[in-house]
C-alpha positions in Angstrom: -16.0 19.1 4.0 -12.6 20.0 3.8 -10.2 19.1 0.5 -6.7 18.7 0.4 -3.9 19.0 -2.0 -1.6 16.2 -3.2 1.4 18.1 -1.3 -1.2 18.4 1.8 -1.7 14.7 1.7 2.0 13.8 1.4 2.8 16.1 4.3 0.1 14.2 6.3 1.7 10.9 5.4 5.2 12.4 6.4 3.6 13.4 9.8 2.3 10.2 10.5 5.4 8.5 9.7 7.1 10.7 12.1 4.7 10.4 14.9 4.7 6.6 14.7 5.6 5.1 18.3 8.7 3.5 17.3 11.2 6.3 17.6 13.1 5.9 14.3 10.8 4.1 12.0 12.1 3.4 8.6 9.9 3.9 5.4 10.3 0.0 5.2 8.7 -0.5 8.8 6.0 2.2 7.9 5.2 0.7 4.5 4.5 -2.8 6.1 2.4 -1.0 8.7 0.3 0.4 5.9 0.3 -2.9 3.8 2.1 -1.4 0.7 5.5 -1.8 -0.9 8.4 0.5 0.0 8.8 1.8 -3.7 5.3 2.9 -3.8 5.5 4.6 -0.3 8.8 6.2 -1.7 7.4 7.2 -4.9 4.4 8.7 -3.3 6.6 10.7 -0.8 8.7 12.1 -3.4 5.8 13.2 -5.4 6.2 10.6 -8.5 2.9 9.0 -7.7 -0.2 10.5 -6.4 -1.6 9.6 -3.1 -4.1 6.3 -3.8 -5.4 3.2 -2.3 -4.2 2.0 1.0 -2.6 5.3 1.7 -5.6 7.2 1.5 -7.3 4.6 3.5 -4.7 4.7 6.3 -5.2 8.5 6.3 -8.8 8.2 6.5 -9.2 10.1 3.2 -10.9 9.4 -0.2 -10.0 10.7 -3.5 -12.6 13.1 -5.2 -12.0 14.3 -8.8 -14.2 17.4 -9.8 -15.0 18.8 -12.8 -16.3 22.4 -13.7 -17.8 24.0 -16.5 -15.9 26.6 -18.4 -18.1 29.2 -19.9 -16.8 29.7 -23.6 -15.6 33.1 -24.7 
């Protein structure tokens, strides 16, 4: 199973927005298509917020948090 960084997910989101059939889709139209607010989309694209919820659902992704044991010195 492939994993992605937040930046890779943001790029996926940008790419999907650019590939939307409407030639010049705006962030407003794209946010409406996903079912999120424009400020939420914008702050996610800018890296202020982490991709989550409906954005991940739209991209067919899920958020997975992992922890690793660090050997004490």
